C-alpha positions in Angstrom: -125.7 23.1 1.4 -127.8 20.7 -0.7 -127.3 17.5 -2.7 -128.2 16.9 -6.2 -130.3 14.0 -7.6 -127.1 12.0 -8.4 -126.0 12.6 -5.0 -123.1 15.2 -5.6 -122.6 18.0 -3.5 -123.9 21.2 -4.7 -121.5 24.1 -3.8 -123.4 27.2 -3.0 -122.0 30.4 -4.4 -122.3 34.0 -3.4 -122.4 36.6 -6.1 -119.5 38.6 -6.1 -120.4 42.5 -5.3 -118.6 45.6 -6.7 -115.7 44.9 -4.2 -115.1 41.4 -5.4 -114.3 42.3 -8.9 -110.9 43.8 -8.1 -108.1 43.6 -5.4 -108.4 45.6 -2.2 -106.9 48.9 -2.8 -102.9 49.0 -2.0 -102.9 45.2 -1.8 -101.1 42.9 -3.9 -102.7 39.5 -4.8 -100.8 36.6 -3.5 -100.5 33.3 -5.3 -102.3 31.5 -2.3 -105.3 34.2 -3.0 -105.3 33.5 -6.6 -105.6 29.9 -6.1 -107.8 30.1 -3.1 -105.3 28.2 -1.0 -103.9 29.4 2.4 -100.2 29.4 2.8 -100.5 27.6 5.9 -101.8 24.1 5.2 -103.2 23.8 9.0 -105.4 26.7 8.7 -109.1 26.0 9.2 -112.5 27.6 8.4 -112.9 28.8 11.6 -109.5 30.2 12.5 -109.1 33.5 14.0 -106.6 36.2 13.4 -104.4 37.4 16.2 -106.8 40.2 17.2 -109.6 37.6 17.8 -111.4 38.4 14.5 -112.7 36.1 12.4 -110.6 35.4 9.4 -111.5 34.6 5.9 -112.5 31.1 5.2 -109.8 28.9 3.4 -110.8 28.6 -0.1 -112.1 32.1 -0.7 -110.2 34.9 -2.4 -109.8 38.5 -1.1 -113.3 39.3 -2.5 -115.1 36.1 -1.4 -114.1 34.1 -4.6 -114.8 30.4 -4.4 -112.4 27.7 -6.1 -113.2 26.8 -9.4 -114.9 23.7 -10.1 -112.1 22.0 -11.4 -110.7 19.2 -8.9 -107.1 19.4 -8.0 -105.0 16.2 -7.6 -102.8 16.4 -4.5 -99.2 15.5 -4.0 -99.9 11.8 -2.9 -101.3 10.8 -6.5 -104.7 10.5 -5.6 -107.0 9.5 -8.6 -109.6 11.9 -10.3 -112.7 10.8 -8.6 -111.2 11.2 -4.9 -109.8 14.6 -6.0 -113.2 15.8 -7.3 -115.0 14.6 -4.3 -112.3 16.4 -2.1 -112.6 19.6 -4.0 -116.5 19.5 -3.9 -116.6 18.9 -0.2 -113.9 21.7 0.1 -115.8 24.0 -1.9 -119.2 23.4 0.0 -117.2 24.4 3.2 -115.9 27.6 1.7 -119.3 28.4 0.4 -120.9 27.9 3.9 -118.1 29.9 5.6 -118.7 32.7 3.0 -122.2 33.4 4.3 -121.2 34.7 7.8 -122.8 37.9 9.5 -121.9 41.2 7.8 -120.7 42.6 11.1 -117.6 40.2 11.1 -114.4 42.1 10.6 -111.2 41.3 8.8 -107.6 41.5 10.8 -107.6 45.2 10.2 -111.1 45.7 11.8 -112.9 46.8 8.8 -115.9 44.7 7.5 -114.7 41.5 5.3 -115.3 42.5 1.5 -116.8 39.2 0.6 -119.6 39.6 3.5 -120.1 43.2 2.7 -120.8 42.3 -0.8 -123.3 39.5 -0.1 -125.5 41.8 2.1 -127.4 41.0 5.3 -127.7 37.2 6.4 -130.2 35.3 8.3 -130.1 32.6 10.7 -130.8 30.1 7.7 -127.9 31.4 5.8 -125.3 30.5 8.8 -123.5 26.9 8.5 -125.8 25.3 11.2 -128.3 28.0 11.9 -127.1 28.7 15.4 -126.3 32.1 17.3 -124.0 32.9 19.9 -124.6 34.4 23.3 -125.2 37.8 21.9 -127.6 36.6 19.5 -125.1 37.0 16.2 -125.0 34.1 14.0 -121.8 31.9 14.1 -120.1 29.8 11.6 -119.4 26.1 12.1 -117.1 23.9 9.9 -117.3 20.3 9.3 -115.2 18.5 11.8 -112.8 17.1 9.2 -112.3 20.3 7.2 -108.8 21.2 8.6 -107.8 17.6 7.6 -109.0 18.1 4.2 -107.1 21.3 3.6 -104.0 19.6 4.8 -103.9 17.5 1.5 -103.2 20.7 -0.6 -99.8 21.2 1.6 -96.6 19.3 0.8 -95.9 16.1 2.7 -94.0 16.8 5.8 -90.4 15.9 5.6 -89.7 12.6 7.6 -87.4 13.0 10.4 -84.4 10.4 10.4 -83.3 9.4 13.9 -79.5 9.8 15.0 -79.0 6.0 15.2 -80.4 5.6 11.4 -78.2 8.4 10.2 -75.0 7.1 12.0 -75.8 3.7 10.5 -76.2 5.1 7.1 -73.2 7.1 7.5 -70.9 4.3 8.7 -72.4 2.1 5.8 -71.5 4.7 3.1 -67.9 5.1 4.6 -67.3 1.5 4.8 -68.2 1.0 1.1 -66.4 4.2 -0.2 -63.4 3.5 -2.7 -60.6 5.0 -0.3 -62.0 2.9 2.7 -62.0 -0.2 0.6 -58.7 0.6 -0.8 -57.2 1.5 2.6 -58.3 -1.7 4.2 -57.1 -3.9 1.2 -53.6 -2.3 1.1 -53.3 -3.1 5.0 -54.5 -6.9 4.3 -52.1 -7.1 1.6 -49.3 -5.7 3.6 -49.9 -8.2 6.3 -49.7 -11.0 3.8 -46.6 -9.5 1.9 -44.5 -8.9 5.0 -45.4 -12.1 7.0 -44.4 -13.1 9.6 -44.1 -9.8 10.9 -47.5 -10.0 12.3 -47.1 -13.4 13.9 -44.4 -12.8 16.4 -44.2 -9.1 16.7 -43.1 -9.1 20.4 -39.9 -11.1 19.7 -38.9 -11.1 16.0 -37.8 -8.3 13.9 -37.7 -8.1 10.0 -34.0 -8.5 8.2 -31.7 -8.7 11.1 -31.1 -7.8 14.6 -28.7 -4.6 13.9 -30.2 -1.5 12.2 -33.7 -2.5 12.7 -33.1 -2.6 16.7 -31.6 1.0 16.1 -34.6 2.2 14.6 -37.0 0.5 17.2 -35.0 2.6 19.6 -35.6 5.7 17.6 -39.3 5.2 17.5 -39.3 4.7 21.2 -37.2 7.5 22.0 -39.0 10.0 19.9 -42.3 9.4 21.8 -40.7 9.3 25.2 -38.9 12.7 24.7 -42.1 14.2 23.3 -44.0 13.1 26.6 -41.2 14.1 29.1 -38.9 16.7 27.7 -39.7 17.8 23.9 -37.5 20.8 24.0 -34.5 18.3 24.4 -35.6 15.7 22.0 -32.5 16.2 19.9 -30.3 15.2 23.0 -30.9 11.6 23.1 -29.8 9.0 26.0 -27.3 7.5 23.6 -24.0 8.7 22.6 -23.4 10.3 26.2 -22.0 12.8 26.5 -22.6 14.1 23.0 -25.4 16.5 22.4 -27.6 16.4 19.4 -27.0 12.7 19.3 -30.6 11.9 17.9 -29.5 13.5 14.5 -26.8 11.2 14.1 -29.0 9.3 11.8 -32.3 9.7 10.1 -34.6 9.8 13.1 -38.1 8.7 11.7 -39.5 11.6 13.8 -42.8 11.9 12.0 -43.8 8.5 13.6 -43.3 9.8 17.2 -47.1 9.5 18.0 -46.7 5.8 17.8 -43.8 5.9 20.6 -46.3 7.7 22.8 -47.6 4.4 24.0 -45.8 1.8 25.8 -42.2 1.3 27.3 -39.4 -1.2 27.1 -38.0 -3.6 24.4 -41.2 -5.5 24.1 -43.2 -2.5 23.1 -40.5 -1.2 20.9 -40.5 -4.3 18.7 -44.4 -4.6 18.5 -44.4 -0.7 17.5 -41.6 -1.5 14.7 -43.3 -4.6 13.3 -46.7 -2.7 13.1 -45.2 0.3 11.3 -43.3 -2.2 9.1 -46.7 -3.4 8.0 -48.3 0.0 7.9 -45.6 1.9 5.8 -45.9 -0.9 3.1 -49.8 -0.2 3.1 -49.1 3.4 3.0 -46.6 3.1 -0.1 -49.6 1.1 -1.9 -52.2 3.7 -1.1 -50.2 6.6 -2.1 -49.2 5.4 -5.4 -52.8 4.4 -6.0 -54.1 7.9 -5.1 -51.6 9.5 -7.3 -52.4 7.6 -10.3 -56.1 7.9 -9.9 -55.8 11.6 -9.5 -53.8 11.7 -12.8 -56.7 10.2 -14.6 -56.4 6.3 -14.6 -59.0 3.6 -13.9 -58.9 1.6 -10.4 -57.1 -1.5 -11.9 -54.4 0.6 -13.2 -54.1 2.5 -10.1 -53.6 -0.9 -8.2 -50.9 -2.0 -10.4 -49.1 1.2 -9.8 -49.4 0.8 -6.0 -48.3 -2.7 -5.8 -45.3 -1.8 -8.1 -44.4 1.0 -5.8 -44.9 -0.7 -2.6 -43.5 -4.4 -3.3 -40.7 -3.6 -6.1 -38.0 -6.4 -5.5 -35.4 -4.0 -4.7 -37.3 -2.9 -1.3 -36.6 -6.1 0.2 -32.9 -5.5 0.2 -33.5 -2.4 2.3 -36.1 -4.2 4.7 -33.6 -3.4 7.7 -33.7 0.5 6.8 -37.2 1.7 7.8 -36.5 5.3 6.5 -35.9 3.9 3.1 -39.2 2.3 2.9 -41.1 5.0 4.3 -42.0 6.6 0.9 -45.7 6.7 0.9 -45.9 10.0 2.0 -44.3 11.3 -1.5 -46.7 9.7 -3.6 -49.5 10.7 -1.3 -48.4 14.3 -1.2 -48.1 14.7 -4.8 -51.6 13.4 -5.1 -53.2 15.6 -2.8 -51.3 18.7 -4.2 -52.6 17.6 -8.0 -56.1 17.4 -6.6 -55.7 20.7 -4.7 -54.9 22.3 -8.1 -57.5 20.2 -10.4 -54.6 18.8 -12.3 -54.7 15.5 -14.1 -52.8 14.1 -17.1 -56.0 13.4 -18.8 -57.8 16.7 -18.3 -55.0 19.1 -17.6 -55.5 21.8 -15.1 -59.3 22.7 -14.4 -59.8 25.7 -12.2 -63.5 24.6 -11.6 -62.1 21.3 -9.9 -59.4 23.2 -7.6 -59.7 22.4 -3.8 -57.4 24.6 -1.5 -57.9 22.6 1.3 -56.5 19.5 -0.5 -53.5 21.7 -1.6 -52.6 22.6 1.9 -52.9 18.9 3.1 -50.8 17.9 0.5 -48.1 20.3 1.6 -48.6 19.1 5.1 -48.0 15.6 4.1 -44.9 16.5 2.2 -43.5 18.1 5.6 -44.3 15.0 7.4 -42.5 13.0 4.8 -39.1 15.0 5.4 -39.6 14.6 9.1 -38.7 10.8 8.6 -35.3 11.5 7.5 -33.3 13.8 4.7 -31.7 10.5 3.1 -35.1 10.0 1.4 -36.7 13.7 2.1 -33.7 15.9 0.7 -34.2 14.6 -3.0 -37.9 15.0 -2.4 -37.4 18.6 -1.4 -35.4 19.4 -4.8 -38.0 17.5 -6.8 -40.9 19.7 -5.2 -38.9 22.7 -5.7 -38.6 21.6 -9.5 -42.1 21.1 -9.9 -42.9 24.6 -8.3 -40.6 26.4 -10.8 -41.8 24.4 -13.9 -45.3 25.3 -12.8 -44.8 28.9 -12.3 -42.9 29.2 -15.9 -45.6 27.3 -17.5 -48.1 29.7 -15.6 -46.3 32.7 -17.0 -46.1 31.4 -20.5 -49.9 30.6 -20.8 -51.0 34.1 -19.8 -51.0 34.2 -16.1 -54.5 32.8 -15.7 -56.2 33.5 -12.5 -55.5 30.9 -9.8 -57.9 32.1 -7.0 -57.0 33.7 -3.9 -57.9 30.6 -1.8 -55.6 28.4 -3.6 -52.7 30.9 -3.5 -53.2 31.4 0.1 -53.3 27.5 0.7 -50.1 27.1 -1.5 -48.4 30.0 0.4 -49.2 28.8 3.7 -48.5 25.1 2.8 -45.1 25.9 1.6 -44.2 28.0 4.7 -45.3 25.0 6.9 -43.3 22.7 4.6 -40.1 25.1 4.9 -40.5 25.8 8.5 -40.6 21.8 9.2 -37.5 21.3 6.8 -35.6 24.0 8.9 -36.5 22.8 12.1 -35.3 19.3 11.2 -32.3 20.7 9.4 -30.9 22.9 12.0 -29.7 19.8 14.4 -28.1 18.1 11.4 -25.9 21.1 10.6 -25.1 21.3 14.2 -23.7 17.7 14.1 -21.8 18.4 11.1 -20.3 21.4 12.8 -19.6 19.5 16.1 -18.5 16.2 14.1 -16.7 17.0 10.9 -16.4 13.2 10.6 -20.1 13.0 9.8 -19.8 14.6 6.2 -19.8 11.9 3.6 -16.7 11.9 1.2 -16.6 10.8 -2.4 -14.8 7.6 -1.6 -18.0 6.7 0.4 -20.1 7.4 -2.6 -18.0 5.4 -4.8 -18.4 2.2 -2.7 -22.2 2.5 -2.8 -22.6 3.6 -6.3 -24.4 1.0 -8.5 -23.8 0.2 -12.0 -26.3 -0.3 -14.9 -26.5 -4.0 -14.1 -27.7 -3.1 -10.7 -31.3 -2.2 -12.2 -31.7 -6.0 -13.2 -30.4 -7.5 -10.1 -32.7 -8.4 -7.5 -31.5 -8.8 -3.7 -31.4 -12.2 -1.9 -34.5 -11.7 -0.2 -36.7 -11.7 -3.6 -38.4 -15.0 -3.9 -38.6 -15.2 -7.8 -34.9 -13.9 -8.4 -32.9 -14.1 -5.1 -31.3 -17.2 -5.9 -30.9 -16.8 -9.6 -29.1 -13.7 -9.1 -26.7 -14.8 -6.4 -23.6 -14.7 -8.6 -24.2 -11.1 -9.7 -24.6 -10.0 -5.9 -21.3 -11.7 -5.0 -19.3 -9.1 -7.1 -21.1 -6.0 -5.3 -19.4 -4.2 -2.2 -22.7 -3.4 -0.8 -25.6 -5.7 -2.1 -28.0 -3.9 0.0 -27.8 -0.7 -1.8 -26.9 -1.9 -5.2 -29.6 -4.4 -6.0 -32.1 -2.3 -7.8 -34.5 -4.3 -9.7 -37.9 -2.7 -10.0 -39.3 -5.6 -11.3 -39.0 -7.2 -15.0 -42.9 -7.1 -15.1 -42.9 -3.4 -14.4 -40.3 -2.9 -17.1 -42.5 -4.5 -19.6 -45.8 -2.8 -18.6 -43.7 0.7 -18.6 -42.4 -0.2 -22.0 -45.9 -1.1 -23.4 -47.1 2.3 -21.9 -44.7 4.1 -24.2 -46.8 2.9 -27.1 -50.2 1.9 -26.0 -51.6 4.3 -23.1 -54.2 6.7 -21.7 -51.4 9.3 -21.3 -51.0 11.7 -24.0 -47.7 11.1 -26.1 -46.0 14.1 -24.6 -46.7 13.1 -21.0 -45.1 9.6 -21.8 -42.2 11.3 -23.2 -41.8 13.4 -20.0 -42.1 10.1 -17.8 -39.5 8.5 -20.0 -37.2 11.4 -19.5 -37.7 11.5 -15.9 -37.0 7.8 -15.5 -33.6 8.1 -17.4 -32.6 10.9 -15.4 -33.2 9.2 -12.3 -31.3 6.1 -13.4 -28.5 8.3 -14.3 -28.3 9.9 -11.0 -28.7 6.8 -9.2 -25.7 5.3 -10.7 -23.7 7.9 -8.7 -20.0 7.9 -9.7 -20.4 4.7 -12.0 -22.0 6.5 -14.7 -20.0 7.8 -17.8 -16.9 9.9 -16.8 -17.4 9.2 -12.9 -20.7 11.1 -12.7 -18.6 14.1 -13.1 -21.6 16.0 -14.6 -24.4 14.3 -13.0 -24.5 13.2 -9.4 -21.0 14.3 -8.5 -21.8 17.9 -10.0 -25.0 17.9 -7.6 -22.8 16.4 -4.8 -20.5 19.5 -5.0 -22.6 22.5 -5.8 -26.3 21.6 -4.7 -26.9 22.6 -0.9 -27.0 19.7 1.4 -26.8 17.0 -1.2 -23.3 15.8 0.0 -25.3 14.6 3.2 -26.2 11.4 1.4 -23.9 8.6 0.5 -26.2 6.0 -1.1 -27.0 7.4 -4.7 -28.6 3.9 -5.5 -31.7 5.0 -3.2 -33.0 7.4 -6.2 -34.3 4.3 -7.4 -37.4 5.3 -5.6 -38.1 7.8 -8.1 -37.3 5.3 -11.0 -40.1 3.0 -9.6 -42.5 5.8 -9.2 -42.2 7.0 -12.7 -42.2 3.4 -14.2 -45.4 2.8 -12.2 -47.2 5.6 -13.7 -46.1 4.6 -17.2 -47.3 1.2 -16.7 -50.7 2.4 -15.2 -51.1 4.1 -18.6 -50.8 0.7 -20.5 -53.1 -1.1 -18.0 -55.6 1.8 -18.1 -55.7 1.4 -21.7 -56.1 -2.4 -21.7 -59.0 -1.8 -19.3 -60.6 0.8 -21.5 -60.3 -1.6 -24.4 -62.0 -4.2 -22.5 -65.0 -2.1 -22.1 -65.0 -1.2 -25.7 -65.0 -4.9 -26.5 -68.2 -5.2 -24.2 -69.9 -2.2 -25.8 -69.4 -3.8 -29.3 -71.4 -6.8 -28.2 -74.7 -4.6 -27.8 -76.4 -2.3 -25.3 -77.0 -5.3 -23.0 -73.2 -5.8 -22.3 -72.2 -2.7 -20.2 -69.3 -4.4 -18.3 -66.6 -6.9 -19.8 -67.2 -10.5 -19.3 -65.5 -12.6 -16.5 -62.6 -13.7 -19.0 -61.9 -10.2 -20.1 -62.1 -8.9 -16.3 -59.6 -11.8 -15.3 -57.3 -10.6 -18.2 -57.5 -7.0 -16.9 -56.2 -8.0 -13.5 -53.4 -10.4 -14.7 -50.7 -7.7 -14.7 -51.7 -6.7 -11.0 -51.3 -10.5 -10.0 -47.8 -10.7 -11.7 -46.5 -7.5 -10.2 -47.5 -8.8 -6.8 -46.1 -12.2 -7.6 -42.8 -10.8 -8.4 -42.6 -8.8 -5.4 -43.1 -11.8 -2.9 -40.5 -12.5 -0.4 -42.3 -15.6 1.3 -39.4 -17.6 3.5 -36.7 -15.3 2.0 -36.8 -12.4 4.4 -35.3 -13.2 7.8 -37.2 -12.6 10.9 -34.7 -13.2 13.7 -35.3 -13.4 17.5 -34.1 -10.1 19.1 -31.8 -10.9 22.0 -33.4 -10.6 25.5 -32.7 -7.5 27.5 -30.2 -8.0 30.2 -31.6 -7.3 33.9 -29.2 -4.8 34.6 -30.6 -2.5 31.9 -33.9 -2.3 33.7 -32.6 -1.4 37.2 -29.1 0.2 36.9 -28.9 4.0 36.6 -26.7 5.9 34.1 -24.6 7.3 33.0 -23.2 3.9 32.1 -21.0 2.1 29.5 -22.0 -1.5 28.4 -19.2 -3.8 27.2 -18.4 -4.9 24.6 -19.0 -1.9 22.4 -19.0 -1.6 18.7 -21.3 -0.2 16.0 -23.5 -3.4 15.9 -23.9 -4.5 19.5 -24.6 -0.8 20.5 -27.6 -0.9 18.4 -29.0 -3.9 20.6 -27.9 -2.0 23.9 -30.0 1.1 22.5 -33.0 -1.1 22.4 -32.5 -2.5 25.9 -32.2 1.4 27.2 -35.9 1.8 26.3 -37.2 1.0 29.9 -35.5 3.4 31.8 -33.8 5.6 29.0 -30.8 5.9 31.2 -27.6 7.9 29.7 -25.6 5.3 27.8 -22.1 6.0 26.3 -23.0 3.3 23.6 -24.7 4.2 20.3 -25.0 3.2 16.6 -25.5 5.5 13.7 -24.4 6.3 10.0 -21.0 7.7 11.2 -18.5 7.0 14.1 -18.1 9.9 16.4 -14.3 10.0 17.3 -15.1 10.8 21.1 -17.0 7.4 21.2 -14.2 5.6 19.6 -11.8 6.9 22.1 -13.9 5.5 25.0 -14.0 2.2 23.5 -10.2 2.2 23.2 -9.9 3.2 26.8 -12.2 0.6 28.0 -10.3 -2.3 26.4 -8.3 -2.4 29.6 -10.9 -2.0 32.2 -10.9 -2.3 35.0 -7.5 -0.7 35.6 -6.7 2.7 37.4 -6.3 4.6 34.1 -9.7 3.7 32.7 -11.5 4.0 35.8 -10.1 7.5 36.2 -10.9 8.4 32.5 -14.6 7.1 32.7 -15.0 8.9 36.3 -13.9 12.2 34.6 -16.4 11.6 31.8 -19.2 11.2 34.4 -19.6 7.4 34.2 -21.1 6.0 37.3 -21.5 2.3 36.0 -19.9 -0.3 33.7 -22.1 -3.3 32.5 -20.3 -6.3 31.0 -22.3 -8.7 29.1 -20.5 -11.9 30.3 -21.2 -14.1 27.3 -20.3 -11.5 24.6 -17.4 -10.1 26.2 -15.8 -13.3 27.0 -15.9 -14.1 23.3 -14.3 -10.8 22.3 -10.5 -10.1 22.3 -10.9 -6.4 23.4 -13.2 -6.9 26.5 -12.7 -10.1 27.7 -10.7 -8.7 30.7 -13.8 -7.1 32.2 -15.7 -10.3 31.8 -13.3 -12.6 33.9 -14.3 -13.5 37.4 -11.1 -13.5 38.7 -9.8 -9.9 37.6 -8.7 -7.8 40.6 -10.8 -4.6 41.0 -11.0 -4.0 44.9 -8.0 -1.8 45.0 -9.6 0.6 42.4 -12.2 2.1 44.6 -14.9 0.4 42.6 -17.4 -2.5 43.3 -19.0 -5.4 41.4 -22.1 -6.8 41.4 -22.9 -10.4 39.7 -26.5 -10.2 38.2 -26.3 -13.7 36.4 -25.9 -12.8 32.8 -23.8 -9.5 33.6 -21.2 -8.0 35.9 -22.2 -4.3 37.1 -19.1 -2.3 37.9 -20.1 0.7 40.0 -17.4 3.8 39.9 -19.2 5.9 42.4 
């Protein structure tokens, strides 16, 4: 290699022989050969083939061609001068490598075509003028030739460590919309249910009756699933009745929370925690549904707030199974997503997600496991949706849905039906054993709200509770007949009929659904005594007679109104972006005032749903020591529908068998025990209880002394020695042992 007068490298070339003018016979030219680049960027000029023979030098074609004189810029973006210098240097190395001895063979053991064409070489033709031990000339490459050739290869991918990947994934998860919404929903629920989170181990929302029953239900389901899952329906209460866990809506779907902790304190903490979380789930469920239907985030937040914090819900604060409706909205959102359906775009097959559809059916199954009071209407709504969708599919030409989606729906419906069947069988057995459990029309009449109920708030509503006191005074069951979804929600829904992101057809369907839900929720108060509405369903729809509270259908009224309202808010937000766009290309987002204006509906809905200092959080009576030590079966006196709910909570330490129990109906055999025990202790009552299998009677001194029915058992002077029983004084209780 020589240098010209200007210092540029002169690339020696080899005149191609006849073999260099065409490809070797039977071989196809590769892109690397045409461009003079080896496929492997690490190959150097002195690389050898596996059989030990010298290979062609990089930069030469199959016939010893050298690269063209034009410089190639590498992937790193070097400038033209640097690229030219590198090309010239590489070409020089290639030229030197092409002057190897004619005896050099290629990988197949035949003389290299380029070497044969060049003819015999001399020592001066070799790269360094050296020979090997046999006297044959050798080829040497400049020390940095291999490094130069790597410039033509792609830059190696940078390896990211596990820690960095984990940090990046965590960061993306934390800022994801659904993470932010979920955390915000929990924080909002803590505020809206305050002070549930302040004294969770000693207080309970609303009152100390039904909530303590439900705290026991949460504890029992977890205890039974850990110790004896096959007999979960035969609880420790209502001894000796079977299937006693199915005497009320069970909240069974929450049993994982009951797997941790024992005793009343753990039960109260568990209940208060779930009381907060179920409000958050209601918000997230409605938010997800409206987002899937095609609304913006602000509109979805309004729907979530309206659904989770409607004023009527605080009147049901003592009924966790009524408040637990988040799974309804969430399952509908997931099923809609699985089918690629939205109000704004309709059904789009390319957006179908079979996994989401199956997950939606599973969430729906979980929802009905919480109780049939709310779950049964949900079952019929889902059945109606499936039937209408099937008819629509048939009328529109039976478009292919995809095997995976059909399979997901099929398996999901089977899971949903199986859970419903497993949950329903115990309730059917209860009705068989206890005919008194069946609801009559007289009970439905007592709990049927009139039209004024939908504009009347419960006492726990901060904005309207005191103002509506006179209206509530005329109601037989205010908790079941104060059904105000919110005046702000009414206004937004009305606006959504005229100004909305939903189509006119969609708005009319939502309006029709809202009116139907109101008519059915009125029960026997609707025109004609509800003969052709709720009463008709009560008589002819399977299992519909199991519910005595038609007013709880306001859940569907609230959800449909929330979707209508979201349409109006979505249109408002969209208009704010239009106004921003009219200001010019620089203003891509609405200004501060416009953004505050779009948030105003959300703030007003939340303000109307507050209950600060109006929702009681009473202290739960402490557990008597006897309930921690005495084995069952036992009877605790006094016994009635309310006190027994406290006794059930106290039994969560040992879960001993107890005759006591509170539920949605009054078993006749339990009432018989109560009547006999009014004369306890005497010979007749002792024999009766012994024959029933009762081993101990625990008398709560303070409560029994103030009772006209059980004061005898609380008297310290009552004779009992001749009855063959013993009595132990434990301070707050007397314990009579019958055996």
